[in-house]
KESEFI-743770 format. One record per residue: residue in one letter; x, y, z negated of N, C-alpha, C in turn. Coordinates in steps of 0.02 Angstrom, whole numbers, plus 50000, padded with zeros to 5 digits. Layout:
residues N
aXYZXYZXYZ/...
end
This chain:
residues 106
m562824634940591562634643340587562484643040500/d562844649040457562614650140406562094654540383/p561664650540342561034654940316561134659540286/l561724660240256561934665540193562034672040219/q562304670140285562414676840321561894682040344/n561164679140345560484682740356560284686940308/i560504687540243560374690740173560434695440161/p559964701640151560364708140173560834709540111/q561264714440108561594715140025561144718140000/l561004717839944560724722739881561154727639866/s560974733239843561294737439817561254737139753/p561764740239719561744738739645561194743639609/p560864740739538560344745439525560404753139489/s560094756239504560064762739483559834764039411/p559994768739364559794769739303559044771539307/l558744768939253558124772539244558124778839233/s557444781839266557354792239263557104791439191/g557394795439152557264796739086557624793939018/t557924789339063558534784738998559094790538997/p559434789938910559924794438903560324790838941/k561094795238969561604790638990562124789038956/s562304793738905562564790438851562504795838788/g563164792938732562804797638684562254800638659/l562374801238560561854801738555561524809438550/g561814812638574561714820338606561064821138656/s561184816438697560794817238739559834813838726/a560234807538685559624803938664559124807438618/v559464814238593559024815138522558964822738553/g559404827938584559204831938600559024834738672/g559174828938718558914830138772559524835138805/a560024836338804560584838838830560734840238914/d560464833238942560624832539001560394833239032/g559514835339017558854834939031558484828539034/d558714825339013558474816138993557814818338926/l557304815738960556754814838898556914812238842/a556844812938783557054811538711556564805238695/f556624802538675556234792838655555754796738649/g555404800938586554874804238570554424805638633/d554764809838673554364811438748554254806138764/l554584800938782554424794738828553884790238791/l553934789438736553274787238679552634790438717/k552664797638702552194799238710551784802838775/q552324800238830552034801238899551654795038918/a551924788538901551624781938894551144779538870/l550804785338805550194784638768549514788538812/q550064795838849549624798138902549454793738966/e549874788338985549714785039026549284779339025/v549214778038968548594773938935548124774238918/n547964783038905547484783738900547074786538961/q547574787538996547294790339084547034782839125/a547294777039088547024771939129546454770539110/s546254769239030545774769138985545094772539027/a545254781539037544834784739053544544783839106/q545084781839180544874778939232544494772139216/a544514768139198544114761839196543504763339166/e543574767939111542874768939098542454774539137/d542694776739183542274781739244542204776339299/e542804772339318542574767139381541774761339353/a541804759639277541444755239264540804761739252/r540614766539233540054769839230539834771339289/n540304770839344540124773439430539674767339428/l539924763239422539664755339448539114754339406/m538804755239356538364753839320537864758439342/t537824764939343537374769239372537304770539452/g537534764939485537594766139572537934767739592/e538214772639581538594779039587539044775639663/s539184769539634539904765839682539704756539669/a539834755639718539584746739739540094744939738/d540644745839730541294744639728541644740739664/m541494734139663541374730539603542224729039580/h542504727039650543384726539640543734732039616/t543634739239638543904744539603543714745839526/a543224744039512543034744139447543224739239411/m543434732239423543894727039387544734726139381/l544754730039444545464731639453545884738239390/a545294742039373545484747039345545464746239274/v544984742539258544864738639191545424734239172/q545604731039211546104727039203546624729139195/k546774734439245547534740339227547494742839154/a546954744339133546914747039077546864742339009/d546914736639039546714730238982547424729438960/l547934727939010548614724939039549064731439008/s548914739338995549394742338965549174743938901/f548614744438886548464743638811548754736938768/q548784732438789549144726438774549894729538761/m550204729638822550934732738814551174737638786/m550484742938768550684748438729550724743138649/m550184739138612550194736338555550644733438538/a551014729838601551644725438590552254729638573/v552334736638600552794738538590552954740638528/r552104743938510552134746338448552264741038369/s552094736338395552294729138348553064729638334/k553434730338393554174730238410554494735238371/l554184740838389554384746838329554334745938279/i553814744038245553834742738189554204738638149/d554014731938193554794728038159555434729138168/a555644733538218556434736838212556334740838140/y555944747038117555864748138093555864747038020/r555504741437998555584736337942556264733737951/e556654733938002557134731037985557774734037977/v557674740537998558214745837977558134747837913/m557584749337871557384749437798557554744737753/r557724736337802558094731637745558604732537738/m558964737437787559744735937782560014739337710/q560644738237699560834739337642561444742837665/m561554750137617562004753937648562524755637609/
end
């Protein structure tokens, strides 16, 4: 009996939503209805801000006694922390890329 026959076939990965399909026009102007790079960054920052606000609310509820669920509060705080760390890593990569482009000679 061949054990590899029981492995289900995987479908190819689908493209990410919000990423341009091809060409500079869709990346800059959003001609295909895709989000521009700046819009993606704004959306990501809003999600980080929302996670932080939710963590603050959960911690406040725990401290005031409105909620006794410590696990939910801790998960919200950890999620906010991880999203903030990710945002800072992306920021650092963007700054490094900008500096690299500025060092290029034309």
